[in-house]
C-alpha positions as CSV (number, residue, x, y, z in Angstrom):
1,M,-34.4,63.7,42.2
2,T,-37.7,64.0,44.0
3,T,-40.5,65.4,41.8
4,P,-42.6,68.0,43.5
5,T,-46.4,67.6,43.7
6,L,-48.1,69.1,40.7
7,K,-50.6,71.7,41.7
8,I,-53.3,72.9,39.3
9,H,-55.8,75.8,39.6
10,D,-59.1,74.1,39.1
11,T,-61.8,76.4,37.5
12,L,-64.6,74.3,39.0
13,S,-63.5,74.7,42.7
14,R,-61.7,78.1,42.1
15,E,-58.7,76.9,44.0
16,K,-55.2,75.5,43.4
17,R,-55.3,71.7,44.1
18,D,-52.8,68.9,44.3
19,F,-53.1,66.8,41.2
20,V,-54.0,63.2,41.9
21,P,-54.6,61.2,38.7
22,Q,-57.3,58.5,38.5
23,D,-54.6,56.1,37.2
24,E,-50.9,57.0,37.4
25,K,-50.3,54.5,34.6
26,N,-52.7,56.4,32.3
27,V,-53.0,60.1,33.0
28,R,-55.7,61.5,30.7
29,M,-56.2,65.0,29.3
30,Y,-58.6,66.5,26.8
31,V,-58.3,69.9,25.3
32,C,-60.7,71.6,22.9
33,G,-59.1,72.1,19.6
34,P,-59.7,74.2,16.5
35,T,-62.9,74.8,14.5
36,V,-61.3,74.4,11.0
37,Y,-62.9,77.0,8.8
38,D,-59.9,79.4,8.7
39,K,-56.2,79.7,9.6
40,A,-55.5,79.7,13.3
41,H,-54.9,83.1,14.9
42,I,-52.5,83.8,17.7
43,G,-55.3,83.4,20.3
44,N,-56.0,79.9,19.0
45,A,-52.3,79.2,19.4
46,R,-52.2,80.0,23.1
47,P,-54.0,76.9,24.5
48,V,-52.0,74.7,22.1
49,V,-48.7,76.0,23.5
50,V,-50.0,76.0,27.1
51,F,-51.3,72.5,27.1
52,D,-48.3,71.2,25.1
53,V,-46.1,72.3,28.1
54,L,-48.5,70.6,30.5
55,A,-48.4,67.4,28.5
56,R,-44.6,67.5,28.5
57,L,-44.6,68.0,32.3
58,L,-47.0,65.1,32.8
59,R,-44.8,62.9,30.8
60,H,-41.8,64.0,32.8
61,I,-43.6,63.2,36.0
62,Y,-45.4,60.0,35.1
63,G,-43.4,58.7,32.1
64,E,-43.7,58.9,28.4
65,G,-46.0,55.9,28.0
66,H,-48.4,56.9,30.8
67,V,-50.1,60.0,29.4
68,T,-52.9,60.2,26.9
69,Y,-53.4,63.7,25.5
70,A,-56.4,64.2,23.2
71,R,-57.2,67.4,21.3
72,N,-60.1,67.3,19.0
73,I,-60.9,68.9,15.6
74,T,-64.3,70.4,15.1
75,D,-65.1,69.9,11.5
76,I,-68.9,70.3,11.7
77,D,-69.9,73.9,12.3
78,D,-72.1,76.6,10.6
79,K,-69.0,78.7,10.1
80,I,-67.4,75.9,8.1
81,N,-70.6,75.5,6.0
82,A,-70.7,79.2,5.3
83,R,-67.0,79.4,4.4
84,A,-67.1,76.4,2.1
85,H,-70.2,77.9,0.3
86,E,-68.4,81.3,0.0
87,R,-65.4,79.6,-1.6
88,G,-67.5,77.3,-3.7
89,I,-65.7,74.1,-2.5
90,P,-66.8,70.9,-0.8
91,I,-66.8,71.1,3.0
92,R,-64.3,68.3,3.3
93,D,-61.9,70.0,1.0
94,L,-62.0,73.2,3.2
95,T,-61.5,71.3,6.5
96,D,-58.7,69.1,5.1
97,Q,-56.9,72.2,3.8
98,T,-57.4,74.1,7.0
99,I,-56.2,71.1,9.2
100,E,-53.1,70.8,7.1
101,V,-52.1,74.4,7.6
102,F,-53.0,74.2,11.3
103,H,-50.7,71.2,11.8
104,A,-47.8,73.0,10.0
105,D,-48.3,76.2,12.0
106,M,-48.4,74.4,15.4
107,K,-45.4,72.3,14.4
108,A,-43.5,75.6,13.7
109,L,-44.4,76.6,17.3
110,N,-42.6,73.4,18.6
111,A,-46.0,72.0,19.7
112,L,-45.9,68.2,19.7
113,P,-48.9,66.5,18.2
114,P,-51.5,65.2,20.7
115,D,-51.6,61.4,21.2
116,V,-55.1,61.3,19.8
117,E,-56.8,63.9,17.5
118,P,-60.4,62.9,16.9
119,R,-62.5,64.6,14.2
120,A,-66.1,65.3,15.0
121,T,-67.2,63.7,11.7
122,D,-65.6,60.4,12.8
123,T,-67.7,60.3,16.0
124,I,-71.3,60.8,14.8
125,D,-72.5,57.3,15.9
126,E,-71.3,58.0,19.4
127,M,-73.0,61.3,19.5
128,I,-76.3,59.8,18.4
129,E,-76.0,57.1,21.0
130,M,-75.3,59.6,23.8
131,I,-78.2,61.8,22.7
132,Q,-80.6,58.8,22.8
133,V,-79.4,58.0,26.3
134,L,-80.1,61.6,27.4
135,I,-83.6,61.4,25.9
136,D,-84.3,58.0,27.6
137,K,-83.2,59.5,31.0
138,G,-85.4,62.6,30.6
139,N,-82.5,65.0,30.2
140,A,-83.3,65.8,26.5
141,Y,-86.3,65.9,24.2
142,A,-87.0,65.8,20.5
143,A,-89.0,68.7,18.9
144,E,-89.5,69.5,15.2
145,G,-86.4,67.7,14.0
146,H,-84.3,69.1,16.8
147,V,-83.1,67.5,20.0
148,L,-82.5,69.8,22.9
149,F,-80.9,69.3,26.4
150,N,-83.5,70.0,29.1
151,V,-81.4,72.4,31.3
152,P,-83.9,72.4,34.3
153,S,-83.6,68.6,34.5
154,M,-80.1,69.1,36.0
155,D,-80.2,70.5,39.5
156,D,-76.7,71.9,39.6
157,Y,-76.4,73.2,36.1
158,G,-74.1,76.2,36.1
159,R,-71.5,75.1,38.7
160,L,-68.5,75.7,36.4
161,S,-69.4,79.2,35.3
162,R,-71.3,80.1,38.5
163,R,-73.8,82.1,36.4
164,K,-77.2,82.9,37.6
165,R,-80.3,81.9,35.7
166,D,-80.7,85.1,33.7
167,E,-77.0,85.2,33.0
168,Q,-77.1,81.7,31.6
169,I,-79.8,82.6,29.1
170,A,-78.1,85.8,28.1
171,G,-74.6,84.4,27.9
172,A,-75.6,81.3,25.9
173,R,-77.1,83.5,23.1
174,V,-79.5,80.7,22.5
175,E,-81.9,80.7,19.7
176,V,-85.4,81.7,20.6
177,A,-87.7,78.9,19.2
178,P,-91.3,78.0,19.9
179,Y,-90.4,74.3,20.3
180,K,-88.2,74.9,23.3
181,K,-89.5,74.0,26.7
182,D,-87.1,76.4,28.4
183,A,-85.2,79.4,27.1
184,A,-81.9,78.0,28.3
185,D,-82.2,74.6,26.6
186,F,-79.5,74.0,24.0
187,V,-79.3,72.0,20.8
188,L,-77.9,68.5,20.7
189,W,-79.1,67.7,17.2
190,K,-80.6,69.9,14.4
191,P,-82.0,69.3,10.9
192,S,-79.8,69.7,7.8
193,D,-80.9,70.8,4.4
194,P,-78.9,69.0,1.7
195,E,-80.0,71.4,-0.9
196,K,-78.1,74.1,0.9
197,G,-75.0,71.9,1.0
198,E,-75.3,71.4,4.8
199,P,-73.7,68.2,6.0
200,G,-76.0,65.6,7.6
201,W,-76.4,62.1,8.9
202,D,-79.4,59.9,9.3
203,S,-80.7,59.7,12.9
204,P,-83.8,58.7,14.9
205,W,-84.9,62.3,14.7
206,G,-84.3,62.9,11.0
207,Y,-81.5,63.8,8.7
208,G,-79.3,66.3,10.5
209,R,-76.1,67.2,12.3
210,P,-74.9,67.5,15.9
211,G,-74.7,70.6,18.0
212,W,-71.3,71.8,19.0
213,H,-71.3,70.8,22.7
214,I,-72.3,67.2,22.2
215,E,-69.2,66.7,19.9
216,C,-66.7,67.1,22.7
217,S,-68.7,65.0,25.2
218,A,-68.8,62.1,22.7
219,M,-65.2,62.4,21.6
220,S,-63.7,62.6,25.1
221,K,-65.8,59.7,26.3
222,K,-64.8,57.5,23.4
223,I,-61.1,58.2,23.9
224,L,-60.7,58.8,27.6
225,G,-63.7,57.3,29.3
226,E,-66.7,58.6,31.2
227,T,-64.5,60.5,33.6
228,F,-60.9,61.6,33.1
229,D,-58.2,63.8,34.8
230,I,-57.9,67.2,33.0
231,H,-60.1,69.1,30.7
232,G,-58.5,72.3,29.2
233,G,-59.3,75.2,26.9
234,G,-59.6,78.9,26.7
235,L,-61.4,81.1,29.2
236,D,-64.0,81.9,26.6
237,L,-65.1,78.2,26.5
238,I,-66.2,78.1,30.2
239,F,-69.7,79.1,29.2
240,P,-71.6,77.8,27.4
241,H,-69.4,75.1,25.9
242,H,-67.7,73.5,28.9
243,E,-70.8,74.0,31.1
244,N,-72.9,72.2,28.5
245,E,-70.3,69.4,28.1
246,I,-70.5,68.8,31.8
247,A,-74.2,68.7,31.8
248,Q,-74.4,66.2,28.9
249,S,-71.7,63.9,30.1
250,R,-72.7,63.8,33.8
251,C,-76.3,63.2,33.0
252,A,-75.6,60.5,30.3
253,H,-73.1,58.6,32.5
254,D,-74.6,59.3,36.0
255,T,-71.2,60.6,37.3
256,D,-70.4,63.3,39.8
257,V,-67.8,64.9,37.4
258,M,-66.8,64.8,33.8
259,A,-63.2,65.8,34.5
260,N,-61.5,66.1,37.9
261,Y,-59.6,69.3,37.0
262,W,-60.7,72.1,34.7
263,M,-58.0,74.4,33.4
264,H,-58.5,77.6,31.3
265,N,-56.0,79.9,29.8
266,G,-56.6,83.7,29.8
267,Y,-57.7,86.0,27.1
268,L,-55.3,87.4,24.5
269,M,-55.2,91.0,23.6
270,A,-53.3,92.4,20.6
271,E,-51.5,95.7,20.5
272,G,-53.3,96.8,23.7
273,E,-56.8,96.1,22.5
274,K,-59.1,93.2,21.8
275,M,-58.0,91.4,18.7
276,S,-60.1,92.2,15.7
277,K,-59.7,92.4,11.9
278,S,-61.3,95.9,11.9
279,L,-58.6,97.3,14.3
280,G,-55.8,95.8,12.2
281,N,-54.4,93.9,15.1
282,F,-55.7,90.5,14.0
283,Y,-52.7,88.1,13.5
284,T,-52.8,84.6,12.1
285,V,-50.0,82.3,13.1
286,N,-49.4,81.6,9.4
287,E,-48.7,85.3,8.6
288,L,-46.6,85.9,11.7
289,L,-44.4,83.0,10.6
290,E,-43.5,85.0,7.5
291,E,-41.8,87.6,9.8
292,F,-40.7,85.7,12.9
293,P,-39.6,82.2,13.8
294,G,-42.2,80.0,15.5
295,E,-40.0,79.6,18.6
296,A,-40.2,83.3,19.2
297,I,-44.0,83.2,19.1
298,R,-43.9,80.3,21.6
299,L,-41.6,82.1,23.9
300,L,-43.7,85.2,23.9
301,L,-46.8,83.1,24.8
302,L,-45.0,81.5,27.7
303,K,-43.6,84.7,29.2
304,T,-47.1,85.4,30.7
305,H,-48.7,83.0,33.2
306,Y,-51.3,81.0,31.3
307,R,-54.2,82.2,33.5
308,Q,-53.4,85.9,33.0
309,P,-54.5,88.0,30.0
310,L,-51.7,88.4,27.5
311,D,-51.1,91.5,25.4
312,F,-49.5,90.3,22.2
313,T,-47.4,92.8,20.2
314,K,-45.0,92.6,17.4
315,E,-42.5,94.5,19.5
316,G,-42.8,91.8,22.2
317,L,-42.3,89.2,19.5
318,A,-39.1,90.9,18.3
319,E,-37.8,91.0,21.9
320,A,-38.6,87.3,22.3
321,K,-36.6,86.6,19.1
322,R,-33.6,88.6,20.5
323,E,-33.8,86.6,23.8
324,L,-33.6,83.4,21.8
325,D,-30.7,84.8,19.8
326,G,-28.8,85.2,23.1
327,F,-29.5,81.6,24.1
328,Y,-28.5,80.1,20.8
329,Q,-25.4,82.3,20.6
330,A,-24.2,81.0,24.0
331,L,-24.9,77.4,22.9
332,R,-23.1,77.9,19.6
333,A,-20.1,79.5,21.3
334,G,-19.5,76.2,23.2
335,G,-18.7,74.4,20.0
336,T,-20.8,71.3,20.9
337,T,-24.4,70.5,21.0
338,A,-25.7,68.6,24.0
339,S,-28.8,66.5,23.7
340,G,-31.0,67.9,26.4
341,S,-31.9,64.4,27.5
342,G,-30.6,64.7,31.0
343,D,-32.4,65.7,34.2
344,S,-34.3,69.0,34.1
345,P,-33.1,71.5,36.7
346,A,-35.2,71.3,39.9
347,G,-36.0,75.0,39.7
348,I,-37.7,74.6,36.3
349,V,-39.6,71.5,37.3
350,D,-40.7,73.2,40.6
351,A,-41.9,76.3,38.7
352,L,-43.9,74.3,36.2
353,S,-45.3,72.0,39.0
354,D,-46.8,75.2,40.6
355,D,-49.8,75.6,38.3
356,L,-47.6,75.8,35.2
357,N,-45.6,78.9,36.3
358,T,-43.8,79.4,33.0
359,P,-42.5,83.0,33.7
360,K,-40.7,81.6,36.8
361,A,-39.4,78.6,34.8
362,L,-38.0,81.0,32.2
363,S,-36.3,83.1,34.8
364,V,-34.4,79.9,35.9
365,L,-33.5,79.3,32.3
366,H,-32.0,82.8,32.1
367,E,-30.0,82.1,35.3
368,L,-28.5,79.1,33.6
369,L,-27.8,81.2,30.5
370,S,-25.8,83.7,32.7
371,A,-23.8,80.8,34.2
372,L,-23.1,79.4,30.7
373,N,-21.9,82.8,29.5
374,R,-19.6,82.9,32.5
375,G,-18.0,79.8,31.2
376,D,-19.7,77.2,33.5
377,E,-20.1,74.4,31.0
378,A,-21.6,72.1,33.6
379,V,-25.0,73.9,33.2
380,R,-25.2,73.3,29.5
381,Q,-27.0,70.0,29.7
382,G,-29.4,71.2,32.4
383,L,-30.2,74.3,30.4
384,L,-31.1,72.2,27.4
385,A,-33.1,69.7,29.4
386,G,-35.1,72.4,31.1
387,A,-35.7,74.2,27.9
388,A,-37.0,71.0,26.4
389,L,-39.7,70.9,29.0
390,L,-40.8,74.3,27.8
391,G,-40.5,73.3,24.1
392,L,-37.6,75.7,23.6
393,L,-34.0,75.5,22.2
394,Q,-34.8,72.4,20.2
395,Q,-32.7,73.5,17.2
396,D,-29.1,73.3,16.3
397,P,-27.7,76.9,16.8
398,E,-26.6,77.0,13.2
399,D,-30.0,76.1,12.0
400,W,-31.5,78.7,14.2
401,F,-29.4,81.6,12.9
402,K,-29.7,80.5,9.3
403,G,-33.3,79.5,9.3
404,Q,-35.0,82.7,10.1
405,P,-37.8,83.9,7.8
406,K,-36.3,85.3,4.6
407,S,-38.3,88.5,5.1
408,A,-35.9,89.2,7.9
409,A,-33.0,89.1,5.4
410,G,-34.2,90.8,2.2
411,G,-35.4,87.5,0.9
412,L,-31.9,86.1,0.4
413,S,-31.5,82.3,0.4
414,D,-28.8,80.6,2.5
415,D,-26.9,79.8,-0.7
416,E,-27.0,83.4,-1.8
417,I,-25.7,84.6,1.5
418,D,-22.9,81.9,1.5
419,A,-21.9,83.1,-2.0
420,K,-21.6,86.7,-0.8
421,I,-19.6,85.7,2.2
422,Q,-17.3,83.7,-0.1
423,A,-16.9,86.8,-2.4
424,R,-16.0,88.8,0.7
425,T,-13.5,86.2,1.8
426,E,-11.8,86.3,-1.6
427,A,-11.7,90.2,-1.4
428,R,-10.1,90.1,2.0
429,K,-7.4,87.6,0.7
430,N,-6.7,90.0,-2.1
431,K,-6.6,92.9,0.4
432,D,-9.6,94.5,-1.4
433,F,-11.0,95.8,1.9
434,A,-13.3,98.3,0.2
435,T,-15.2,95.4,-1.5
436,S,-15.0,93.3,1.6
437,D,-16.5,96.1,3.7
438,A,-19.2,96.9,1.1
439,I,-20.4,93.2,1.1
440,R,-20.5,93.2,4.9
441,D,-22.5,96.5,4.9
442,E,-24.8,95.2,2.2
443,L,-25.6,92.0,4.2
444,Q,-25.9,94.0,7.5
445,D,-28.5,96.2,5.8
446,M,-30.4,93.1,4.9
447,G,-30.3,91.9,8.5
448,I,-27.5,89.4,8.1
449,I,-24.9,89.6,10.9
450,L,-21.4,88.3,10.1
451,E,-19.0,87.1,12.8
452,D,-15.4,86.5,11.9
453,G,-13.5,83.9,14.0
454,A,-10.6,81.6,13.9
455,Q,-12.7,78.9,12.1
456,G,-13.8,81.4,9.4
457,T,-16.9,83.6,9.1
458,T,-20.3,82.5,10.4
459,W,-23.5,84.4,9.9
460,R,-27.0,84.7,11.4
461,R,-30.1,86.5,10.4
462,G,-30.6,89.5,12.7
């Protein structure tokens, strides 16, 4: 099967371009990861799922051993300092706890771990080295314990965001400080006060800590090199974060680009409005997993093209769960579980190769489901292989139906449900149909659906 040319919408050029890697034997992608001061909300999950699909597609095209996917962890940040102080715990305890929850939540969404996951605190030496290079080249300067990037020293600063000079200053929300040479200059290094519990490291400019932007420049260079193939993240990171990454990296390394392709997923709305705690539409992945399976969250995120805004609602999540019920019911009805290790259907690969068109790929998956429901067993393997590219239908159907959050079934455990079904079976044997029907109705009220067949009674959480 001939693999179609992968096309990517590049934010820098504002056009869809054929993807040509620097090295087909080592395709390299960097995605900005979480700032670990709190549990990940559904907006944080969107880029994780989007770029997980892209990583799966790249491995499908270039081979499992020929893709390096790096996603960082920001564990130095003023929000982290404030939250640790608020809770009265060491910063490292807070970040370790938050990272553990983040990993568990993303695993529940069927997101594979990245190949490399650097922490900012493990890359301080590289940051200091890069900052010194920028100073030596005249692209940065030290002032009152700070080091700032000299924005006017870069002629084409602003190409990614295409912001005018006044928009750059306003959009960056930069601190007004007398030691700045230019209002748009941004911090590479700043002083730390150990008495306030602020983390810090010794440097040529005093005891301090890095600015946010230099972290990703140093981590990506350390893992992927001075230039690499794809840099991804949310639309909100274009300015100032990614703009500043480009400035630092290009000036430090004297390169024309930092990454050859820039990809950004769209904003996420919740219940029709911008997500916020005050509006009551702010959802963390962790709390959603108490009500819905992670795969339903993943499916909902993939039903909208990654570059488009997505309106996340619990109603939409319930519908995604029902869709998955339909898929797993069809797979369970076949009586056998295929591995999904065969060739992915051309229609799904074609759709994903067209700038990651997941809605179109899902439509192909539904066509395969219809064929399977008509009794065409030949499509089963292809359906599973195509779903695997999307990170879907990875479970045994029985595990899917019995593994839904307990909140969806009155909190009953699997053993408790099995015991009630056994009691119902005994009642039916004794022709006590009143008791049998009462047990069935009781379970149905709790969201447990019973299905009687020749092999006995199976159940699923509704």
